[in-house]
N, CA, C and O of each residue as an XYZ file, in Angstrom:
324
protein
N      23.780    -22.459     12.429
C      23.142    -22.474     13.508
C      23.375    -21.235     14.073
O      24.479    -20.692     14.030
N      22.045    -20.584     14.790
C      21.736    -19.426     15.427
C      22.473    -19.700     16.990
O      22.470    -20.906     17.241
N      23.104    -18.855     18.098
C      23.390    -19.156     19.145
C      22.039    -19.273     20.151
O      21.053    -18.668     19.731
N      21.907    -19.895     21.270
C      20.830    -20.340     21.720
C      20.395    -18.730     22.597
O      19.317    -18.151     22.730
N      21.676    -18.433     23.030
C      21.246    -16.982     23.457
C      20.599    -15.758     22.710
O      20.070    -14.794     23.262
N      20.735    -15.967     21.358
C      19.671    -15.390     20.367
C      18.601    -15.648     19.792
O      17.994    -15.057     18.899
N      18.333    -16.864     20.533
C      17.102    -17.541     19.909
C      15.674    -17.068     19.952
O      14.790    -17.582     19.266
N      15.517    -16.238     20.644
C      14.258    -15.072     21.277
C      14.073    -14.532     20.143
O      12.950    -14.470     19.643
N      15.056    -14.099     19.615
C      15.282    -13.096     18.578
C      14.633    -13.268     17.398
O      14.421    -12.345     16.611
N      14.206    -14.728     17.178
C      13.501    -15.456     16.271
C      11.864    -15.113     15.918
O      11.071    -15.183     14.979
N      11.926    -14.721     17.242
C      10.116    -14.547     17.184
C       9.777    -12.999     17.266
O       8.606    -12.621     17.324
N      10.686    -12.254     17.269
C      10.538    -10.647     16.992
C       9.798    -10.207     15.370
O      10.298    -10.237     14.245
N       8.241     -9.755     15.897
C       7.972     -9.221     14.677
C       8.733     -8.318     14.018
O       9.395     -7.521     14.683
N       8.772     -8.285     12.523
C       9.050     -7.222     12.278
C       7.928     -6.742     10.610
O       7.259     -7.530      9.943
N       8.095     -5.294     10.392
C       7.394     -4.848      9.527
C       7.772     -5.393      8.259
O       8.980     -5.330      8.031
N       7.131     -5.857      7.466
C       7.597     -5.986      5.892
C       6.503     -5.177      4.827
O       5.280     -5.299      4.768
N       7.114     -4.598      4.284
C       6.405     -3.911      2.979
C       7.019     -4.006      1.586
O       8.215     -3.875      1.326
N       5.842     -4.300      0.566
C       6.408     -4.552     -0.840
C       5.722     -3.226     -1.383
O       4.495     -3.128     -1.389
N       6.619     -2.124     -1.877
C       6.481     -1.072     -2.681
C       6.284     -1.135     -4.015
O       7.190     -1.541     -4.743
N       5.149     -0.766     -4.486
C       4.392     -1.005     -5.819
C       5.809      0.151     -6.423
O       6.742     -0.238     -7.126
N       5.610      1.633     -5.902
C       6.209      2.369     -6.254
C       5.868      3.635     -5.893
O       4.672      3.808     -5.661
N       6.916      4.969     -5.738
C       6.434      5.899     -5.092
C       5.995      7.385     -5.937
O       6.442      7.291     -7.080
N       5.520      8.254     -5.808
C       5.300      9.286     -6.750
C       4.509     10.473     -5.768
O       3.490     10.421     -5.080
N       5.607     11.677     -6.092
C       4.940     12.610     -5.871
C       3.899     13.488     -6.428
O       3.836     13.543     -7.656
N       3.048     14.205     -5.711
C       2.189     14.732     -6.218
C       2.006     16.074     -5.296
O       2.706     16.346     -4.321
N       0.763     16.969     -5.879
C       0.848     18.357     -5.497
C      -0.747     18.103     -4.624
O      -1.420     17.112     -4.907
N      -1.329     19.330     -3.331
C      -2.441     19.095     -2.899
C      -3.398     19.224     -4.505
O      -4.298     18.477     -4.887
N      -2.867     20.328     -5.142
C      -3.861     20.161     -6.107
C      -4.818     19.072     -6.715
O      -6.031     18.902     -6.829
N      -3.247     18.192     -7.164
C      -3.774     16.512     -7.846
C      -4.834     15.739     -6.821
O      -5.893     15.181     -7.111
N      -4.059     15.926     -5.259
C      -4.660     14.729     -4.560
C      -6.358     15.097     -4.246
O      -7.247     14.308     -3.927
N      -6.439     16.580     -4.461
C      -7.449     17.028     -3.969
C      -8.309     16.880     -5.396
O      -9.524     17.031     -5.262
N      -7.901     16.648     -6.530
C      -8.562     16.240     -7.714
C      -9.444     14.842     -7.889
O     -10.392     14.603     -8.637
N      -8.659     13.882     -6.759
C      -8.959     12.512     -7.050
C     -10.197     12.141     -6.775
O     -10.982     12.913     -6.224
N     -10.486     11.040     -7.090
C     -12.197     10.745     -6.748
C     -12.182      9.340     -7.593
O     -11.567      8.915     -8.572
N     -13.214      8.832     -6.669
C     -13.474      7.691     -7.159
C     -13.293      6.730     -8.034
O     -14.449      6.657     -8.450
N     -12.614      5.805     -8.725
C     -12.009      5.533     -9.936
C     -10.789      6.501    -10.710
O     -10.270      6.284    -11.806
N     -10.572      7.415     -9.943
C      -9.189      7.823    -10.707
C      -8.007      6.989    -10.815
O      -7.791      6.327     -9.800
N      -7.048      6.813    -11.924
C      -5.957      6.672    -12.012
C      -4.689      7.147    -11.664
O      -4.124      7.791    -12.548
N      -4.083      6.995    -10.589
C      -2.683      7.564    -10.560
C      -1.310      6.720    -11.077
O      -0.977      5.548    -10.905
N      -0.794      7.621    -11.647
C      -0.008      7.203    -12.890
C       1.330      6.603    -12.031
O       1.453      7.237    -10.984
N       2.405      5.510    -12.200
C       3.705      5.389    -11.702
C       4.290      5.220    -12.557
O       3.775      4.871    -13.619
N       5.505      5.395    -12.415
C       6.920      6.060    -12.941
C       7.473      4.443    -13.067
O       8.538      4.470    -13.684
N       7.193      3.386    -12.779
C       7.728      2.020    -12.723
C       7.053      1.404    -13.613
O       5.843      1.506    -13.411
N       7.509      0.414    -15.104
C       6.543     -0.332    -16.003
C       6.545     -1.316    -15.196
O       7.244     -1.649    -14.239
N       5.123     -1.982    -16.042
C       4.150     -3.122    -15.743
C       5.552     -4.114    -15.865
O       6.338     -4.004    -16.805
N       5.745     -5.233    -14.596
C       6.409     -5.911    -14.760
C       7.801     -5.768    -14.280
O       8.793     -6.485    -14.410
N       7.595     -4.650    -13.695
C       9.448     -4.438    -13.649
C       9.005     -4.690    -11.645
O       7.920     -4.596    -11.070
N      10.256     -4.987    -11.162
C      10.360     -5.254    -10.145
C       9.810     -4.442     -8.627
O       9.834     -3.212     -8.680
N       9.545     -4.792     -7.900
C       8.928     -4.253     -6.960
C       9.733     -4.197     -5.479
O      10.248     -5.271     -5.167
N       9.923     -3.007     -4.459
C      10.812     -3.277     -3.488
C      10.274     -3.932     -2.287
O       9.118     -3.669     -1.955
N      10.893     -4.654     -1.683
C      10.770     -5.379     -0.541
C      11.524     -4.403      0.453
O      12.692     -4.043      0.306
N      10.678     -4.026      1.489
C      11.460     -3.236      2.824
C      11.224     -3.933      3.893
O      10.092     -4.401      4.015
N      11.938     -4.108      4.634
C      11.673     -4.698      6.369
C      12.509     -4.039      7.207
O      13.734     -4.155      7.241
N      11.543     -3.057      8.163
C      11.510     -2.091      9.297
C      12.523     -1.251      8.872
O      13.561     -1.104      9.518
N      12.165     -0.399      7.281
C      12.252      0.771      6.592
C      13.837      0.587      6.136
O      14.627      1.531      6.106
N      14.141     -0.628      5.825
C      15.530     -1.045      5.146
C      15.398     -1.945      3.990
O      14.768     -2.987      4.166
N      15.859     -1.716      2.928
C      15.598     -2.041      1.670
C      16.184     -3.313      1.821
O      17.230     -3.580      2.414
N      15.376     -4.113      1.200
C      16.029     -5.919      2.030
C      16.073     -6.594      0.592
O      17.164     -7.028      0.223
N      15.000     -6.715     -0.231
C      14.978     -7.684     -1.625
C      14.209     -7.008     -2.729
O      13.678     -5.939     -2.429
N      14.086     -7.389     -3.768
C      13.108     -7.372     -4.893
C      12.230     -8.102     -4.849
O      12.234     -9.086     -4.110
N      11.040     -7.719     -5.816
C      10.177     -9.294     -6.102
C       9.376     -8.717     -7.078
O       9.302     -7.489     -7.119
N       8.774     -9.393     -7.859
C       7.730     -9.662     -8.315
C       6.304     -9.963     -8.090
O       5.987    -11.017     -7.537
N       5.272     -8.959     -8.549
C       3.870     -9.489     -7.865
C       3.236    -10.700     -8.440
O       3.562    -11.065     -9.570
N       2.333    -11.365     -7.733
C       1.875    -12.417     -8.061
C       0.484    -12.698     -7.611
O       0.011    -12.052     -6.676
N      -0.386    -13.875     -8.386
C      -1.532    -13.966     -7.561
C      -1.394    -15.159     -7.236
O      -0.889    -16.024     -7.952
N      -1.931    -15.345     -5.875
C      -1.991    -16.688     -5.320
C      -3.878    -16.712     -4.737
O      -4.497    -16.127     -3.848
N      -4.237    -17.712     -5.797
C      -5.807    -17.747     -5.542
C      -6.646    -16.325     -5.820
O      -6.962    -15.931     -6.942
N      -6.879    -15.784     -4.826
C      -7.514    -14.452     -4.811
C      -6.699    -13.501     -4.219
O      -7.184    -12.370     -4.269
N      -5.674    -13.583     -3.702
C      -5.125    -12.601     -3.175
C      -3.674    -12.435     -4.060
O      -3.317    -13.143     -5.002
N      -3.066    -11.458     -3.554
C      -1.793    -11.155     -4.160
C      -0.872    -11.175     -3.248
O      -1.026    -10.961     -2.045
N       0.346    -11.500     -3.954
C       1.628    -11.861     -3.378
C       2.952    -11.563     -3.541
O       2.654    -10.487     -4.059
N       4.186    -11.548     -3.567
C       5.566    -11.045     -4.117
C       6.405    -12.591     -3.640
O       6.430    -13.295     -2.631
N       7.053    -12.616     -5.036
C       7.851    -13.615     -5.549
C       9.384    -12.768     -5.155
O       9.693    -11.723     -5.728
N      10.121    -13.322     -4.249
C      11.361    -12.519     -4.369
C      12.444    -12.917     -5.389
O      12.803    -14.087     -5.524
N      12.920    -11.953     -6.060
C      13.901    -12.289     -7.396
C      15.331    -12.033     -7.001
O      16.250    -12.687     -7.496
N      15.525    -11.064     -6.093
C      17.087    -10.785     -5.669
C      16.710    -10.427     -4.310
O      15.588    -10.071     -3.951
N      17.824    -10.561     -3.534
C      18.019    -10.178     -1.964
C      19.073     -8.915     -2.473
O      19.755     -8.791     -3.490
N      18.871     -8.039     -1.266
C      20.027     -7.019     -1.249
C      21.051     -7.497     -0.381
O      20.991     -7.961      0.757
N      21.915     -7.307     -1.083
C      23.226     -7.860     -0.075
C      24.179     -6.885      0.869
O      25.171     -6.447      0.286
N      24.070     -6.637      1.739
C      25.180     -5.601      2.581
C      26.485     -5.278      1.921
O      27.397     -6.091      2.074
N      26.660     -4.394      1.336
C      28.489     -4.330      0.795
C      29.173     -3.737      1.742
O      30.388     -3.577      1.619
């Protein structure tokens, strides 16, 4: 149970990001991009993605389809060591 003095914190919005992958590209590569171009990523299809909350890694998950939108199923939580 959360201390009643901290109850207001439960309503503070936080930015949650589901990061598929990151890639470094040169300016030349960026300028060559056009509609329909594909950017190759390093992760394998089906590999977990990173879930970041407020710039801190919080979990890993897998991309799922919910009706006509995408979502992320949490597969592992990152515990503080």
